[in-house]
C-alpha positions as CSV (number, residue, x, y, z in Angstrom):
1,M,-14.7,-5.8,-83.2
2,E,-11.8,-5.8,-81.5
3,Y,-11.4,-3.6,-78.4
4,A,-8.3,-2.0,-77.1
5,L,-9.5,-0.4,-74.2
6,Q,-13.0,-1.4,-72.6
7,T,-14.1,0.0,-69.0
8,I,-16.4,-2.1,-66.9
9,N,-19.0,-0.2,-64.4
10,V,-15.5,2.0,-63.1
11,S,-16.2,4.6,-60.8
12,K,-13.5,6.5,-58.6
13,V,-14.9,7.7,-55.4
14,Y,-12.9,10.6,-53.1
15,D,-13.5,11.0,-49.1
16,S,-14.0,14.7,-48.6
17,D,-14.7,15.1,-44.9
18,G,-16.7,12.1,-44.9
19,S,-18.8,13.1,-47.8
20,A,-18.1,10.6,-51.0
21,I,-17.5,12.6,-53.6
22,R,-17.8,10.3,-57.0
23,A,-15.6,11.6,-59.5
24,V,-16.3,8.8,-61.8
25,D,-19.6,6.9,-61.7
26,D,-19.9,3.7,-63.2
27,V,-18.8,4.3,-66.5
28,S,-18.6,1.7,-69.1
29,I,-16.9,2.4,-72.6
30,E,-14.7,0.6,-75.3
31,V,-12.7,1.8,-78.1
32,A,-12.0,-0.2,-80.9
33,R,-8.5,-0.3,-82.8
34,G,-8.3,2.1,-85.6
35,E,-10.9,4.1,-83.6
36,F,-10.2,8.0,-82.4
37,V,-12.8,9.4,-79.8
38,A,-13.4,12.8,-78.0
39,L,-14.3,12.6,-74.0
40,V,-15.9,15.9,-73.7
41,G,-18.0,17.6,-70.8
42,P,-17.9,20.7,-68.5
43,S,-15.1,21.0,-65.4
44,G,-15.4,18.6,-63.1
45,S,-17.5,16.4,-65.2
46,G,-14.8,13.5,-64.8
47,K,-13.0,13.5,-68.2
48,T,-9.5,13.8,-66.1
49,T,-9.6,11.8,-63.4
50,L,-11.0,9.1,-66.3
51,L,-7.9,9.8,-68.5
52,A,-5.8,9.2,-65.8
53,M,-7.7,6.2,-64.8
54,L,-7.2,4.7,-68.2
55,A,-3.4,5.7,-67.9
56,G,-2.9,3.7,-65.4
57,L,-2.0,6.6,-63.1
58,L,-4.7,6.2,-60.9
59,R,-6.6,3.2,-59.5
60,P,-10.1,3.2,-59.9
61,T,-12.4,2.1,-56.8
62,S,-14.6,-0.2,-58.4
63,G,-14.8,-1.9,-62.0
64,T,-12.5,-3.3,-64.2
65,I,-10.4,-1.5,-67.2
66,L,-8.8,-3.7,-69.7
67,I,-6.0,-2.5,-71.7
68,D,-5.1,-4.5,-74.8
69,G,-7.2,-7.3,-73.1
70,K,-5.1,-7.0,-69.9
71,D,-6.7,-6.2,-66.6
72,L,-5.0,-2.9,-64.9
73,G,-6.4,-3.4,-61.1
74,K,-4.9,-7.4,-60.9
75,M,-1.6,-5.7,-61.7
76,S,1.5,-4.4,-58.8
77,D,2.7,-0.9,-59.2
78,A,5.6,-1.9,-60.9
79,Q,3.7,-3.9,-63.4
80,R,1.3,-1.1,-64.4
81,T,4.1,0.7,-64.8
82,A,6.0,-1.8,-67.0
83,F,2.7,-2.0,-69.1
84,R,1.9,2.0,-69.2
85,K,5.4,2.2,-71.1
86,Q,4.6,-0.6,-73.5
87,K,1.3,-0.2,-74.1
88,I,-0.2,3.4,-73.7
89,G,0.9,6.4,-75.0
90,F,0.1,9.7,-73.4
91,T,0.2,13.6,-74.6
92,F,-0.2,16.4,-72.1
93,Q,-1.2,20.1,-72.6
94,S,2.2,21.1,-72.0
95,N,4.2,18.8,-74.3
96,N,6.7,17.8,-71.3
97,L,9.7,17.8,-73.7
98,V,13.2,17.3,-72.5
99,P,14.5,20.9,-73.6
100,Y,17.9,19.6,-73.9
101,L,17.4,16.8,-76.5
102,T,16.6,17.2,-79.8
103,A,13.1,16.6,-81.7
104,Q,14.1,12.7,-82.6
105,E,15.8,12.7,-79.4
106,N,12.4,13.1,-77.2
107,V,10.6,10.7,-79.6
108,E,13.2,8.2,-79.2
109,L,13.0,8.6,-75.7
110,M,10.0,6.2,-75.4
111,L,12.1,3.6,-77.2
112,R,15.3,3.9,-75.2
113,L,13.1,3.6,-71.7
114,N,11.7,0.1,-73.2
115,G,15.2,-1.0,-74.1
116,R,14.3,-0.6,-77.9
117,L,16.6,1.6,-79.4
118,D,18.1,0.9,-82.2
119,G,19.2,1.3,-85.8
120,A,15.6,0.2,-86.8
121,G,13.5,2.4,-83.9
122,K,15.6,5.9,-84.8
123,E,14.6,5.0,-89.0
124,R,10.7,4.9,-87.1
125,A,11.6,8.0,-85.4
126,R,12.2,9.8,-88.3
127,E,10.3,8.8,-90.7
128,L,7.1,9.5,-87.9
129,L,8.3,12.7,-87.5
130,D,8.6,13.5,-91.0
131,R,5.0,11.8,-91.6
132,L,3.8,14.9,-89.2
133,G,5.5,17.7,-91.5
134,L,8.9,17.9,-89.1
135,G,11.2,16.2,-91.6
136,E,13.4,19.4,-91.7
137,R,13.5,19.8,-88.0
138,L,14.8,16.4,-86.2
139,N,17.6,18.2,-85.0
140,S,15.7,21.3,-83.4
141,L,15.9,21.9,-80.0
142,P,12.2,22.6,-78.7
143,R,13.0,25.7,-77.9
144,K,13.5,26.4,-81.3
145,L,10.1,24.6,-82.4
146,S,6.4,26.1,-82.3
147,G,3.7,25.3,-80.0
148,G,2.4,23.2,-83.0
149,Q,5.4,21.6,-83.9
150,Q,6.1,20.9,-80.2
151,Q,3.2,19.5,-79.6
152,R,3.2,17.2,-83.3
153,V,6.6,16.0,-81.7
154,A,4.8,15.3,-78.5
155,I,2.6,12.9,-80.7
156,A,5.1,11.3,-82.4
157,R,6.8,10.4,-79.0
158,A,3.5,8.7,-77.8
159,L,3.4,6.4,-80.6
160,I,6.7,5.5,-81.4
161,H,6.4,2.2,-79.2
162,D,3.7,0.9,-80.7
163,P,0.9,1.3,-77.7
164,A,-2.5,-0.3,-78.2
165,V,-4.2,2.9,-76.5
166,V,-3.3,6.5,-77.3
167,L,-4.5,9.4,-74.4
168,A,-4.1,13.4,-75.2
169,D,-4.9,15.4,-72.3
170,E,-6.4,18.4,-74.2
171,P,-3.7,18.6,-77.0
172,T,-4.6,21.9,-78.3
173,A,-4.9,23.7,-75.0
174,S,-2.1,26.3,-76.3
175,L,-2.5,26.5,-79.4
176,D,-4.0,29.0,-81.9
177,T,-6.9,27.8,-84.3
178,E,-5.0,26.9,-87.6
179,R,-2.4,25.1,-85.4
180,A,-4.6,23.6,-83.8
181,F,-6.6,22.0,-86.4
182,Q,-3.6,20.7,-88.2
183,V,-2.1,19.0,-84.8
184,V,-6.0,17.0,-84.4
185,E,-5.5,16.5,-88.0
186,S,-2.4,14.9,-87.9
187,F,-3.2,12.9,-84.8
188,S,-6.3,11.3,-85.9
189,E,-4.7,9.7,-88.9
190,I,-1.8,8.2,-87.5
191,I,-4.2,6.7,-85.5
192,R,-6.5,5.3,-88.0
193,E,-3.4,4.3,-90.3
194,Q,-1.4,3.0,-87.6
195,N,-4.9,0.7,-86.2
196,R,-4.2,2.3,-82.5
197,A,-6.9,3.4,-79.9
198,G,-7.5,7.1,-79.4
199,I,-9.2,9.3,-76.8
200,M,-8.6,12.8,-76.7
201,V,-10.2,15.0,-73.6
202,T,-10.7,18.5,-75.4
203,H,-13.1,21.7,-74.3
204,D,-12.6,23.0,-78.0
205,L,-15.6,21.1,-79.3
206,R,-14.5,22.2,-82.9
207,M,-12.1,19.7,-83.2
208,V,-14.7,16.8,-82.5
209,R,-15.1,17.0,-86.3
210,Y,-12.0,14.5,-86.6
211,T,-13.0,12.0,-84.3
212,D,-15.2,8.9,-85.0
213,R,-17.5,9.1,-81.4
214,V,-18.0,11.9,-78.9
215,I,-18.2,10.9,-75.3
216,Q,-19.9,13.7,-73.3
217,M,-19.5,13.4,-69.3
218,R,-21.3,15.5,-66.4
219,D,-21.3,14.3,-62.7
220,G,-19.2,11.5,-63.6
221,R,-21.0,9.5,-65.3
222,V,-21.4,9.4,-69.3
223,E,-24.6,11.1,-70.2
224,R,-24.8,10.2,-74.2
225,I,-22.2,9.3,-76.8
226,V,-22.4,10.7,-80.2
227,S,-21.3,8.1,-83.0
228,D,-23.4,9.9,-86.2
229,P,-21.3,12.2,-88.7
230,A,-23.7,15.1,-89.2
231,E,-24.6,14.9,-85.5
232,I,-20.6,15.0,-84.8
233,E,-20.1,17.9,-87.4
234,A,-22.8,19.7,-86.3
235,I,-21.5,19.5,-82.8
236,A,-17.9,21.1,-84.1
237,T,-19.6,23.5,-86.0
238,V,-21.9,25.0,-83.3
239,G,-19.5,24.4,-80.7
240,H,-21.4,23.0,-78.1
241,M,-23.6,19.6,-77.1
242,D,-26.8,21.6,-77.6
243,A,-26.1,20.8,-81.3
244,L,-27.7,17.6,-81.0
245,T,-30.9,19.1,-80.5
246,M,-31.1,21.6,-83.0
247,P,-31.9,21.7,-86.8
248,L,-28.5,20.8,-88.8
249,F,-29.0,24.5,-90.7
250,A,-29.1,25.9,-87.4
251,A,-25.1,25.4,-87.3
252,A,-24.2,28.6,-88.4
253,P,-26.3,31.2,-87.0
254,Q,-26.9,34.2,-88.4
255,P,-25.9,37.7,-86.9
256,V,-28.5,39.3,-84.8
257,L,-28.4,43.2,-86.5
258,T,-29.9,45.8,-83.9
259,V,-30.8,49.2,-84.3
260,A,-29.7,52.0,-81.9
């Protein structure tokens, strides 16, 4: 199996008034090409810190991060920035679309930053937006798009430059349920079709039904990894990791009736 992303004993330690705070503690994970993984856990579990290190935005205190076979820790800041533009796609909760650029121009921005914006790139941006159901909104500014449409533009922008790894930080945080499902389903399909490695941080465990594995973190460590499709569906249905200890028929609890 070819891994697009690997971490080997990665830790991030902060000093707080002379005490060591281990935000990420000895984490080793792998994500293959064409695999979409959910990273879950309570607030403060280390998810966001780990994602920032995978994106090359933070340096680990110790350990190794390999993206497309390249060691981020051996790169200078300038090399890491250039590598990130070429090999890593990132979507944020807030979309961060440029307000005065159209949907297509926002997607083309990554190609422009990499010096790769040509006729073929423009056509690829149009095709990708059309694939995400935005073929009729190519010339719309962000303020003319719904929240779900804006998030799909952000996903297209994260994918347009052919990254090895695509990272999504709470991509459905500001969406209603219907649009959230649409966005994550489209995202997962394209990750697999284009043979990227995708990691999604989410607090909404209903979204994990579109992933191949669920990695649960707690107190900076990987607590468990779930890869069985039935167990993943149980987590998505019940809405919390305790689904792993429940029989599958308990995934849809019956209402409790009380008599006044």
